[in-house]
C-alpha positions in Angstrom: 0.0 0.0 0.0 2.9 2.3 -0.6 1.5 5.7 -1.7 4.5 6.7 -3.7 4.3 10.2 -5.2 0.5 9.9 -5.1 0.5 10.5 -1.4 -0.9 14.0 -1.1 -1.5 15.3 2.4 -2.0 19.0 1.7 -4.3 20.9 -0.8 -5.2 24.5 -1.0 -8.5 25.3 -2.7 -10.7 28.4 -3.2 -14.3 27.6 -2.1 -17.2 29.7 -3.1 -20.7 29.0 -1.8 -23.8 29.9 -3.8 -25.6 33.2 -3.4 -29.2 33.1 -2.1 -32.0 33.7 -4.5 -34.0 37.0 -4.3 -37.5 37.0 -2.8 -40.3 37.9 -5.2 -42.4 41.1 -4.9 -45.3 39.7 -6.9 -48.9 40.8 -6.2 -51.7 38.2 -6.7 -53.7 38.7 -9.9 -56.2 36.4 -11.6 -59.4 36.7 -13.6 -61.4 37.5 -10.5 -58.8 39.6 -8.7 -57.4 42.8 -10.1 -55.7 44.0 -6.9 -54.8 41.0 -4.8 -52.4 40.9 -1.9 -48.7 40.0 -1.9 -47.9 36.4 -2.9 -44.1 36.6 -3.7 -42.3 33.5 -2.6 -38.9 33.3 -0.9 -35.6 32.9 -2.7 -33.8 29.6 -2.4 -30.7 29.1 -0.3 -27.3 29.2 -2.1 -25.4 25.9 -2.2 -23.0 25.0 0.6 -19.4 23.7 0.1 -19.4 20.6 2.3 -16.6 18.4 3.4 -17.5 14.7 4.0 -15.5 11.9 5.6 -14.9 8.8 3.6 -13.1 5.8 5.2 -12.2 4.4 1.8 -9.9 7.3 0.9 -6.3 7.5 2.1 -5.0 10.7 0.4 -6.2 14.0 -0.9 -4.9 13.2 -4.4 -8.4 13.5 -6.0 -8.5 17.2 -4.9 -5.0 18.1 -5.9 -6.0 19.6 -9.2 -9.3 21.2 -8.1 -8.3 24.8 -7.4 -11.8 26.2 -7.4 -14.9 24.7 -5.9 -18.1 26.6 -6.7 -21.5 25.7 -5.4 -24.7 26.7 -7.2 -26.8 29.8 -6.6 -30.3 29.7 -5.2 -33.2 30.5 -7.6 -35.4 33.5 -7.1 -38.8 33.2 -5.5 -41.9 33.1 -7.7 -45.6 34.0 -7.6 -48.2 32.1 -5.6 -45.8 31.9 -2.7 -43.5 29.5 -4.7 -40.0 29.3 -3.1 -36.9 29.3 -5.3 -34.9 26.1 -5.7 -32.0 25.6 -3.3 -28.5 25.9 -5.0 -26.5 22.8 -5.7 -24.2 21.8 -2.8 -20.6 20.8 -3.6 -19.4 17.9 -1.6 -15.7 17.2 -1.1 -15.0 13.7 0.1 -11.9 13.4 2.2 -10.0 10.7 4.2 -10.5 10.5 8.0 -8.1 12.7 9.9 -8.4 15.6 7.5 -8.3 19.1 9.0 -9.7 22.2 7.4 -8.1 25.5 7.9 -8.5 29.1 6.7 -5.6 29.7 4.4 -5.0 33.3 5.4 -5.3 33.1 9.2 -4.3 29.5 9.6 -7.2 29.0 12.0 -8.4 25.4 12.3 -12.0 25.3 11.3 -12.8 21.6 12.0 -11.5 18.1 11.7 -13.2 15.1 10.0 -12.7 11.9 12.0 -15.6 9.6 11.3 -16.9 8.0 8.1 -19.9 9.9 6.7 -19.3 12.9 8.9 -20.2 16.2 7.2 -19.1 19.8 7.9 -19.9 23.0 6.0 -16.7 24.7 4.7 -18.5 27.6 3.0 -22.1 28.4 3.9 -24.5 29.2 1.1 -26.2 32.6 1.3 -29.8 32.7 2.7 -32.6 33.3 0.2 -34.4 36.6 0.4 -37.9 36.8 1.9 -40.8 37.4 -0.5 -43.1 40.4 -0.1 -45.8 38.5 1.7 -43.6 38.5 4.8 -43.9 42.3 5.0 -47.6 42.6 4.9 -49.0 44.5 7.9 -52.4 45.9 8.9 -51.4 49.3 7.6 -49.5 48.2 4.6 -51.6 45.6 2.7 -49.6 45.5 -0.5 -45.8 45.8 0.1 -44.1 46.0 -3.3 -40.7 45.1 -2.0 -38.9 41.9 -1.0 -35.4 41.0 0.2 -32.5 40.3 -2.1 -30.6 37.0 -1.4 -27.5 37.0 0.8 -24.1 36.8 -0.9 -22.3 33.4 -0.6 -18.9 33.1 1.0 -15.6 33.0 -0.8 -12.3 31.9 0.9 -9.1 30.1 0.3 -9.0 27.0 2.5 -6.4 24.4 3.3 -7.2 20.7 3.7 -4.5 18.8 5.5 -4.3 15.1 6.3 -2.7 13.8 9.4 -2.1 10.0 9.3 -4.2 7.9 11.6 -1.9 5.1 12.5 -1.4 3.0 15.6 2.4 3.0 15.5 4.6 5.7 14.2 8.3 4.9 13.4 10.7 7.5 14.6 14.4 7.4 13.7 17.1 9.0 11.7 17.4 8.3 8.0 19.0 4.9 7.6 17.6 3.5 10.9 15.9 0.7 9.0 12.4 2.0 9.2 11.4 1.2 5.6 12.9 -2.2 5.8 11.0 -3.1 8.9 7.7 -1.9 7.3 8.3 -4.0 4.2 9.0 -7.1 6.4 6.0 -6.7 8.8 3.4 -5.5 6.4 2.4 -5.6 2.7 3.7 -2.1 2.1 6.4 -1.8 -0.5 8.4 1.3 0.4 11.4 2.3 -1.7 14.4 1.1 0.2 18.0 2.2 -0.2 20.9 2.9 2.0 21.0 6.6 1.9 19.3 9.4 3.8 15.8 10.5 2.9 14.7 7.5 0.8 11.3 7.9 2.4 10.0 11.2 1.2 6.4 10.5 1.8 4.9 8.7 4.7 4.2 5.0 4.0 1.3 3.2 5.7 1.4 -0.5 6.3 -1.1 -2.8 7.8 0.7 -5.2 10.2 -1.0 -8.6 10.6 -1.0 -9.9 14.2 -2.1 -13.0 15.9 -5.7 -14.2 15.6 -6.5 -12.1 12.6 -5.9 -8.9 14.4 -4.0 -6.1 12.8 -2.7 -2.6 13.4 -1.5 0.3 11.2 2.1 1.3 11.1 3.3 4.5 9.6 6.9 5.1 8.4 7.4 8.8 8.8 10.3 10.3 6.9 13.5 10.4 8.9 13.7 13.3 11.2 17.1 14.9 11.3 18.6 17.2 13.9 16.9 20.5 13.4 13.7 19.1 11.8 11.6 20.9 14.4 13.0 24.2 13.1 11.8 23.3 9.6 15.2 22.0 8.4 15.1 19.5 5.6 11.7 17.8 5.1 11.3 17.4 8.8 8.5 19.7 9.9 6.0 18.7 7.2 6.2 15.1 8.3 6.5 15.6 12.0 2.9 16.5 12.1 2.0 12.9 11.0 3.4 11.6 14.3 0.9 13.7 16.3 -1.8 11.1 15.7 0.0 7.9 16.5 -0.9 6.1 19.6 2.6 4.5 20.1 5.9 5.7 18.9 8.5 3.1 17.9 12.0 4.6 18.2 14.5 2.9 16.0 18.3 3.2 16.6 20.6 1.1 14.4 23.2 -1.1 16.2 25.9 0.4 14.0 25.3 4.0 15.1 28.5 5.9 15.8 26.9 7.4 18.9 25.7 5.4 21.9 22.1 4.1 21.8 21.2 6.4 24.6 22.7 9.5 22.8 20.8 8.8 19.6 17.6 8.1 21.5 17.9 11.4 23.4 18.5 13.4 20.2 15.3 11.9 18.7 13.5 12.7 21.9 14.8 16.3 21.9 13.6 16.8 18.3 10.1 15.6 19.2 10.0 17.7 22.3 10.9 20.9 20.5 8.3 20.2 17.8 5.5 19.4 20.1 5.9 18.7 23.9 2.6 16.8 24.0 4.3 14.0 22.0 6.4 13.2 25.1 3.3 11.7 26.8 2.9 9.0 24.1 4.0 5.5 25.0 7.3 4.6 23.4 9.1 1.4 22.4 12.7 1.2 21.4 14.0 -1.2 18.7 17.7 -1.6 18.2 17.9 -2.5 14.5 20.5 -4.3 12.3 21.1 -6.6 15.3 22.0 -9.5 13.1 25.6 -8.2 13.0 25.9 -8.5 16.8 27.2 -11.5 18.7 25.8 -12.4 22.1 28.7 -10.6 24.0 28.4 -7.4 22.0 24.6 -7.3 22.5 25.0 -7.7 26.3 27.4 -4.8 26.3 25.0 -2.7 24.3 22.1 -3.5 26.6 23.9 -1.6 29.3 23.5 1.6 27.2 19.8 1.3 26.7 17.8 4.0 28.6 16.1 2.6 31.7 12.6 3.7 31.2 11.6 2.2 27.9 10.7 -1.4 26.7 13.2 -2.4 24.1 14.0 -5.2 21.7 17.0 -6.0 19.5 15.8 -6.8 16.0 16.9 -7.5 12.5 14.4 -7.1 9.7 16.6 -8.8 7.2 17.2 -11.9 9.3 13.7 -11.7 10.8 15.2 -11.7 14.3 12.8 -10.9 17.1 10.1 -9.5 14.8 7.4 -11.5 16.5 8.6 -10.2 19.9 8.5 -6.6 18.6 4.9 -7.1 17.4 3.9 -8.5 20.8 5.5 -5.5 22.5 3.8 -3.0 20.2 0.4 -4.7 20.6 0.7 -4.6 24.3 1.5 -0.9 24.3 -1.3 0.0 21.8 -3.9 -1.8 23.9 -2.8 -0.5 27.3 
């Protein structure tokens, strides 16, 4: 389920809702009535621009090339108290976890988190009232009605945050893509150089008794990512939604395990201190190159407060143990 370059997690669109239709100022006339009272109907409401959650969607790709979304205008009211037709609503279907913001102020308008949930992004203008609303005892035949309200027009941003159970955190080269390709059906591009993963990869990890959980490989954060260096900041936001963070430190790191872990932790803390409250698991990767003695030496360097496991994705070493550990943390 690798998204490749089709993984679109950010779109900016101009949304225009419909104008309301004008009310009618018609006076009733027929063969028997030459001077009847007001019977002008109300104008129809303008169409809304609506955002709707769809659990079958994973990306915002289908909206990438829609720069303008324009809902229909309401029709004017007619005679005999006939109301105008409501304008056509424009419905934008989005994956769960999509956040809508105002593009200028950056204000978060709402978040879509359940299938079928709908929220109005741009509200259609109200239709004007027909002249019969304005009839009084002293004014029997008002010859005026309300115009319809204008619709709204604004640039909005739709942004997707991944909903995953486990987020992989580690420097480029820590073996995150390799692990994902081994434990799930995802096919991330894998190579031994920094920043192979330029888009988040989602993988569904099969667990015992037909259970499963979702793992997201978030592009490697580098020192300084929280300041917006490299690709960091754009991807760090994907980690906000994960329920468990899996820290990955390669056994061949030139720092100690504790040093590397602390740097990753510092990056997360600078980006968003709330992430520090999420449960964490540590995997020391590329452990197939360690003999028993070396592994015991390295275990002394592991931080005290975190469950850990030495793994090798290539040699399938301790992968089942890792899944057990993650499952336990997810369901705590």
